[in-house]
N, C-alpha and C positions, 0 to 999 in steps of 0.2 A: 468359116471366114469371120463370124461374129466372135468366136472364142479368141481369136488373135487380137481383136480390138480391145478387149477388156484389160489385158496386161499393159498395153500401150497407154490406155486411159489412166490406169493406176500410176504408171511411171510418170506421165505428164503431170498429174495432180501432185505427186510427191515432189517433183522437181520445182513446180511453181510454188509450193509451200516453202521450200528452202530459199527461193529467191525473194520471197516477200518479207523475210526477216531483215531488218535494217538497223543501222546505228540509231541509238536514241538521240533525241534532240537535246542539246546542252545549251544552257544560258550562262554567259560570262559577265562579270562585273569588272569594270576598270578599277584597279586599286586606287585608294585615296579619292574616291568619287563622292564621298559624303561631305558636303561643304561644312567647314568650321569657321564661324565668324570670329575674327581676331578679337582678343580681349579688349583692346583699346580702339575698336572700330569707330566709336562715336567721336573720337578725337581727330580722326583723319578724314581726308577727302575720299568719298566713296567713288569707286570706278567700276562700271558695269563691264563684265567680260562676256562677250558674245562669240560663239564659234560658228563659222561658216564652212561647211564641208563640201569638197568636190563630189560630184555625182556618185562615183563608185563607193565612196565612204558613207553616203547618205542612207544606205539600207540597213537591214538588221544583221546581216552576216559579217563575220570577221573576214579580213582580207589577208591573203597570203600570195606573194609573188613566186611563181613556180619556176620561172626562168627570166631572162632579160626582157621579154616582151609580154608575157602572160601573167595576169592576175586572177586568182581564183577567189570568188566570193563564196564563203562557206554557206551551205544550205542547212546543216544540222548543228552548227556551232554559231550561236547568235548572241547579240548583245542583250543583256537583261533590261537595260533602260536605253533610251535614245543616246547614241554616242555623243551628239553635240551637248546634251545636258551633262553627261558624265565628264566630258572634257572641260566644260566650263567650270564645274566644281573642282576638279582636279587641279587645273591651272590656276584658279583663284587661290586655292590653298597654297600651292607652291609659290605663287607670286607674293602672297602675304608673308611667306617665310623669307623671301629675298628682298623685300622692301619695307622700310619702317615708316614712310611718310604717307602711304595710301592704304585704303582698305579695299581690296578687290573682292567683288561679289558677282556670282553668276547673274547674267542680265535678267533672268526670270525672277530673281529674288531681290534685285536692286529696288530700293524705295526712294533714296535721296541721292542718286548718282549725279556727281558733278563732272564726270568725264566718262569716256568709254574706250575700250580696247577691243577691236574686232580681230579675231585670229582666224585666218584663212588657212585651211589644211588641204593639201592635195595628195599627201601620202601619210598613211598611218597603218603600217602593215608589217607582217613578218616577211622574210625573204629566203630564197633558196641558198643564200650565201652565209647563213648562220647569224645574221644580224637583223634587227628590226630597224625600220626607217620611218622617220617623221620629217615632213617638209612642208613649208608654207611661209607665211609672213604674218606679222602683227601690225595693225594699223591703228594709231592713236587718233583721237578726235581732232587733233591739230593738223592732221594730214601726214605726219611723219610715220615712217614704217621701218621695220627691221625684218629681214629675211632670216630663215633658219633652215638648216638641213642637218639632221642628227641621225647617226647610225650607232646603234648600241648592240654589243654582243648579246646573243641569246644563249643562256646556259640551260641545256636540256631541250628535249623535243616536246612538242605539243603546244596547245593553246595557252595553258596556264603559264609556262615559262615565257611564251611570247608576250603575254600581257605584263609580266613582271619587267621584262626588258623594255617594253614601250613606256611603262611607268618611269623607269630610270631615265629614258630619253626625254620624257616630259620635264624632268628636273632641269635638264640642259636647256630646253626650250624656254622655261621660265627664267633662267638666268640670263639668257639672251634678250628676252623682252623686258626684264626689270630695268628700270632707269633710276 
């Protein structure tokens, strides 16, 4: 009887060793998320850009919508820096490209802000439909706001093409918010 248990124990140990190997953890950086101060920033009104994320976006994992009602938060594919900081820098860069009369600065870097733009995001994700989706609204300090909902085609599979597509979508968001 004891002789039969040894091969079973070896088989169980071998199978558990196979199941313990897993995907490595990967960290991703949003393209264009290193803030660049515009050359003529001192000549313009500084506006602080603050990002407010909906709860599903507020974690470390990238989001992917698997069908019309389910969103998957990645466990092994994570943001390298807080998403709100990366988005503030990215959108400040893009807003500075689209406006000549203001200098947009991430709120954590703003020193002499004369105005603010809060950008609320409820979607920032890849989808099962082959597009990425960004939605929310921007609210200026005077109370005016502009909503946006952008879908951008994703070229290729995986998280890197998803981030490139989201970055393209952020250009459309910046054009919508620029005044």
